[in-house]
FILUM-668694 format. One record per residue (C-alpha): x, y, z. Coordinates in steps of 0.2 Angstrom, whole numbers, padded with zeros to 4 digits, always signed. Each point is the difference from the previous one (the first is absolute). Layout:
N
XYZ ...
END
This chain:
494
+0102-0115-0189 +0000+0012+0015 -0008-0014+0011 +0013-0013-0006 +0015+0012+0004 -0008+0004+0017 -0001-0019+0004 +0018-0004-0005 +0008+0007+0015 -0012-0009+0011 +0002-0016-0009 +0019+0002+0002 -0002+0003+0019 -0011-0015+0002 +0013-0011-0009 +0014+0007+0010 -0009-0003+0017 -0005-0017-0005 +0018-0005-0006 +0008+0007+0016 -0013-0008+0011 +0002-0017-0008 +0019+0001+0001 +0000+0005+0018 -0014-0012+0007 +0003-0003+0018 +0006-0017+0006 -0008+0001+0017 -0017+0003+0008 -0003+0016+0009 -0004-0005+0018 -0009+0009+0013 -0017+0009-0004 -0002-0008-0017 +0001-0017+0007 -0016+0003+0009 -0009+0007-0015 +0006-0015-0011 -0006-0012+0013 -0017+0009-0001 +0000-0001-0019 +0005-0019+0002 -0015-0003+0011 -0012+0009-0012 +0007-0011-0014 -0001-0017+0009 -0015+0002+0011 -0009+0016-0005 +0002+0007+0017 +0009+0015+0008 +0005-0010+0016 +0018-0006+0002 +0005-0017+0005 +0002+0001+0019 +0016-0009+0001 +0008+0012-0013 -0007+0015+0009 +0006-0005+0017 +0018-0004-0005 +0004+0015-0011 +0005+0016+0010 -0007+0005+0016 -0019-0001+0004 -0008+0014-0010 +0015+0005-0009 -0005-0007-0017 -0016-0010+0004 -0015+0006+0011 -0011-0012+0010 -0018+0003-0002 -0008-0003+0017 -0017-0003-0007 +0004-0016-0010 +0018-0004+0006 +0008+0001-0017 +0015+0010-0006 +0001+0013-0013 +0013+0011-0008 +0000+0017+0008 +0003+0009-0016 -0013+0006-0013 -0010-0012-0010 +0007+0006-0017 +0017-0007+0005 -0007-0017+0000 -0011+0002-0015 +0015+0006-0011 +0010-0015+0006 -0013-0011-0006 +0005+0003-0018 +0018-0007+0001 -0005-0013+0013 -0014-0006-0011 +0012-0001-0015 +0012-0010+0011 -0014-0012+0005 -0005-0003-0018 +0018-0003-0006 +0006-0011+0014 -0016-0007+0007 +0005+0005+0018 +0002+0015+0011 +0012-0002+0014 +0001+0012+0015 +0018+0006-0005 +0015-0006-0009 -0007-0003-0017 +0013+0003-0014 -0014+0003-0013 -0007+0014+0012 +0015+0010-0001 +0000+0001-0019 -0018+0003-0001 -0001+0013+0013 +0015+0009-0008 -0008+0000-0018 -0016+0006+0008 +0008+0014+0008 +0009+0005-0016 -0017+0001-0008 -0005+0011+0014 +0015+0011-0003 -0005+0002-0018 -0017+0007+0007 +0010+0012+0011 +0011+0006-0014 -0016+0003-0011 -0009+0010+0013 +0015+0010+0005 +0003+0004-0019 -0018+0005-0002 +0002+0012+0015 +0015+0008-0006 -0010+0005-0015 -0009+0013+0010 +0017+0008+0005 +0011-0002-0015 -0002-0001-0019 +0017-0007-0004 -0002-0018-0001 +0018-0004+0002 +0000+0009+0016 -0015-0010+0006 +0008-0016-0004 +0016+0005+0008 -0010+0005+0016 -0008-0017+0001 +0016-0009-0002 +0010+0010+0013 -0015-0002+0012 +0001-0019-0002 +0019-0004-0001 +0010+0014+0009 -0011-0002+0016 -0005-0012+0014 -0016-0002-0010 +0009-0013-0011 +0001-0011+0016 -0019+0001+0003 -0004-0004-0019 +0009-0016+0003 -0006-0003+0018 -0017-0008-0003 -0006+0011+0014 -0015+0012+0003 +0011+0015-0004 -0002-0003-0019 -0019-0002+0003 -0001+0017+0009 +0010+0009-0013 -0012-0007-0014 -0015+0006+0010 +0007+0017+0004 +0005+0003-0018 -0017-0005-0006 -0007+0012+0013 +0011+0014-0006 -0004-0003-0018 -0018+0000+0002 +0001+0015+0011 +0010+0009-0014 -0013-0005-0013 -0014+0006+0011 +0009+0016+0004 +0003+0004-0018 -0017-0005-0007 -0007+0018+0003 -0017-0007+0005 -0016+0010-0003 -0009-0002+0016 +0009-0016+0004 -0012-0010-0011 +0001-0019-0002 +0013-0002-0013 +0015+0008+0009 -0005-0008+0017 +0006-0017-0007 +0018+0006+0003 -0005+0005+0017 -0008-0018+0003 +0017-0007-0007 +0009+0010+0013 -0012-0006+0014 +0003-0018-0006 +0018+0002+0002 -0002+0006+0018 -0011-0014+0004 +0013-0013-0006 +0013+0010+0010 -0010-0002+0016 -0002-0019-0004 +0018-0001-0001 +0005+0010+0015 -0013+0007+0011 +0009+0016+0004 -0004+0007-0017 -0016+0005+0006 +0009+0016+0004 -0001+0004-0018 -0018+0002+0000 -0001+0017+0009 +0015+0006-0010 -0009-0005-0016 -0016+0007+0005 +0008+0017+0003 +0008+0000-0017 -0017-0004-0008 -0007+0015+0009 +0014+0011-0005 -0002-0004-0018 -0018+0002+0001 +0002+0018+0007 +0013+0004-0012 -0011-0006-0015 -0015+0010+0008 -0012-0014+0000 -0018+0006+0000 -0009-0002+0016 -0013-0013-0006 +0015-0011-0005 +0008+0000+0017 -0013-0012+0007 +0003-0012-0014 +0019+0001+0002 -0001-0002+0018 -0012-0015-0001 +0007-0009-0015 +0018+0006+0000 +0004+0000+0019 -0013-0008+0012 -0004-0016-0009 +0018-0005-0005 +0005+0004+0018 -0014-0011+0008 +0003-0014-0012 +0019+0000+0004 -0003+0000+0019 -0014-0013-0002 +0011-0012-0010 +0014+0002+0012 -0012-0003+0015 -0007-0016-0008 +0018-0007-0003 +0005+0004+0017 -0015-0008+0008 +0003-0016-0010 +0019-0001+0004 +0001+0008+0017 -0017-0002+0008 -0005+0019+0000 -0001+0013-0013 +0010+0012+0012 +0015-0012+0001 +0014+0004-0012 +0011-0016+0001 +0013+0010+0010 -0008-0002+0017 +0008-0016+0006 +0019+0004-0002 +0011+0015+0002 +0018+0002-0003 +0011+0006+0014 -0002+0018+0003 +0014+0012-0005 -0003+0018+0006 +0004+0013-0014 -0005+0017-0005 -0006+0006-0017 +0017+0009-0002 +0009-0017+0002 -0011-0007-0014 +0003+0014-0011 +0019+0000+0003 +0001-0018-0004 -0011+0001-0016 +0011+0014-0006 +0018-0005+0004 +0001-0017+0008 +0010-0010-0013 -0012-0015+0002 -0017+0008-0001 +0003+0017-0008 -0012+0004-0014 +0014+0009-0010 +0013-0015+0002 -0013-0013-0004 -0010+0010-0013 +0013+0011-0009 -0012+0007-0013 -0006+0011+0015 +0017+0009-0001 -0004+0004-0019 -0017+0005+0005 +0007+0014+0010 +0006+0009-0016 -0018+0000-0007 -0009+0003+0016 -0004+0019-0003 -0006-0003-0017 -0011-0014+0005 -0007+0009+0015 -0004+0015-0012 -0009-0011-0013 -0008-0013+0012 -0003+0009+0016 -0015-0010+0005 +0008-0017-0003 +0016+0005+0009 -0010+0005+0015 -0010-0016+0000 +0016-0010-0001 +0007+0009+0014 -0016-0003+0011 +0001-0018-0004 +0018-0002+0005 -0003+0010+0016 -0015-0010+0005 +0009-0017-0003 +0016+0007+0009 -0011+0004+0015 -0007-0017+0000 +0017-0008-0002 +0007+0010+0014 -0013-0008+0012 +0004-0018-0005 +0013-0010+0010 +0008-0007-0016 +0000+0017-0008 +0016-0004-0010 -0008-0016-0008 +0014-0010+0007 +0005-0017-0009 -0003+0010-0016 +0011+0010-0013 -0002+0019+0001 -0016+0010+0005 -0012-0013-0005 -0015+0009+0007 +0003+0014-0013 +0003-0012-0015 -0018+0003-0006 +0002+0019-0002 +0018+0004-0004 -0001-0003-0019 -0014+0013-0001 +0008+0012+0013 +0016+0000-0012 -0010+0006-0015 +0008+0017+0000 +0016-0009-0006 -0009-0001-0017 +0004+0019-0003 +0019-0001+0001 -0001-0016-0011 -0011+0008-0013 +0012+0015+0000 +0015-0012-0004 -0009-0008-0014 -0007+0016-0008 +0016+0011+0000 +0008-0010-0014 +0019-0001-0002 +0004+0015+0012 +0014-0002+0012 -0010+0003+0016 -0013-0013-0005 +0013-0013-0006 +0010+0002+0016 -0016-0002+0011 -0005-0015-0010 +0017-0008+0001 +0001+0003+0019 -0018-0007+0002 +0005-0016-0010 +0015-0003+0010 -0009+0003+0017 -0014-0012-0006 +0012-0013-0005 +0008+0001+0017 -0017-0001+0009 -0005-0015-0011 +0016-0009+0006 -0004+0004+0018 -0017-0007-0001 +0007-0016-0009 +0011-0002+0015 -0015-0001+0011 -0010-0011-0012 +0014-0013-0001 -0003-0007+0018 -0014-0005+0012 -0013+0013+0002 +0004+0001+0018 +0019-0003-0001 +0004+0015+0011 -0010-0007+0014 +0004-0018-0002 +0019+0003-0001 +0001+0011+0015 +0008-0010+0015 -0012-0002+0014 +0008+0007+0016 -0013+0004+0012 +0005+0010+0015 +0016+0006-0008 -0003+0019-0004 +0012+0011-0011 +0008-0014-0009 +0007+0003-0018 -0011-0012-0009 -0016+0009+0007 +0007+0017-0005 +0004-0007-0018 -0016-0009-0003 -0011+0015+0007 +0010+0014-0009 +0005-0007-0017 -0010-0001-0015 -0008-0016-0006 +0010+0000-0016 +0017+0003+0009 -0004-0014+0012 -0003-0012-0015 +0015+0006-0009 +0012-0002+0015 -0006-0018+0003 +0000-0005-0018 +0018+0007-0002 +0006-0009+0015 -0004-0017-0008 +0002-0010+0015 +0015+0010+0007 -0011+0007+0014 +0015+0008+0009 -0001+0013-0014 -0017+0006+0007 +0002+0017+0009 -0008-0007+0016 +0008-0017+0000 +0014+0004+0012 -0011+0007+0013 -0012-0015-0002 +0014-0012+0002 +0004+0007+0017 -0018+0000+0006 -0007-0017-0006 +0005-0017+0007 +0009-0011-0013 -0016-0011-0002 -0011+0014-0004 +0012+0008-0011 +0001-0016-0010 -0019-0001-0001 -0001+0018-0006 +0013-0004-0014 -0010-0015-0006 -0016+0010-0001 +0008+0014-0009 +0008-0011-0013 -0017-0008-0003 -0008+0018-0002 +0013+0006-0012 +0000-0015-0010 -0019+0000-0002 -0004+0011-0015 -0016+0010-0001 +0001+0000-0020 -0010-0015-0006 +0010-0002-0016 +0017+0003+0008 +0003-0011+0015 +0017+0003+0009 +0004-0018+0006 -0004-0017-0006 
END
């Protein structure tokens, strides 16, 4: 009976996520990086090869931006990790079986199949996150609530629908964290074979992460350090150290690096090439403080604006740190490592994306301290403070769900495609508006204008600056963008 009662909240959560995901299926393909991964998957399904059709590779993006030329065989390959293409083989293979064809782009069936596939992936994410919350909270209602607010009050909802690598990275990192927690809590006696299976599971998750984005190699030294700290804390006997080092650290590390080297050699011509060697975005000088400032307060990429559960996590931070000091420190180290990496990238904001996409994989785990105030609200019963806090949370969450729905209604890149192109005209009102306004507010303003573009806050300035022909072209493009819904079941225009 206890097991059945424990399974009921999880079943409810899975049903809710499935229903919401199905009702809000995207009507548009997510372009950019995922196109390259899907083309790799298409090549695997059709030809059993990783190489991309040269005509497609040469005419999509700049040389090296999405596809890399292998000088040894003259073929083109996706510059992203192999796992991206392998994962896309599943929906693309289904499309091929159902339709008998597999077009490069523009297949209506693909949009539906990809959408459903990523709904299933979101169910896996919901399950993993729910399991992880069990290590930090006993109240099942608080755990379900936490998963739901992480999904639907944050920019994560966009990436659950986006059929992009962000969902894959989140699945893998949640697997890593879940196996790590199980390994950490197993209280191993000399690190014998049985508890090491959880450690191997964590290493497999890291291996998949590196085959998705190569920079996740940075997790290896961080993870090795955490294993050593646990072993020291558990006072592992000296004879067991050699076994732990060999089977639990050295062998997995060698296998991960070896697998990555083999894939890089096949795709790029050398195990030392990463796929990022033929193209670099235009440089934008910045300091670490610029990056930190933007990730904290910039309305378009602030982690607090785009992932509000972090605000609730602040209330539970002290208790979380006291109870889970080691895990809190590990999370901070991971964030610091990736922040340093991002600071050295030219495209450090992850432009042509919504919110701080480079941190989408870790924020649901980083916000885990929010479980403590949620658990307090549910455990206090009908007392005034807890009722007031719960009502405020419900109202705030309802508002944030509305905000995210505003983003989800239109094209994934509406903010970029709607912005008028005015090169060489600095300091204009449209640039200030599109660079300093949240994605949700941008979508809201354009949806409310309903074709009366003079209502837009930047229109008068735009009218003064653009020639009449360019202004007319922009209006036509904007009308098309606003008319084009990104909700599969709810088209805006006939």
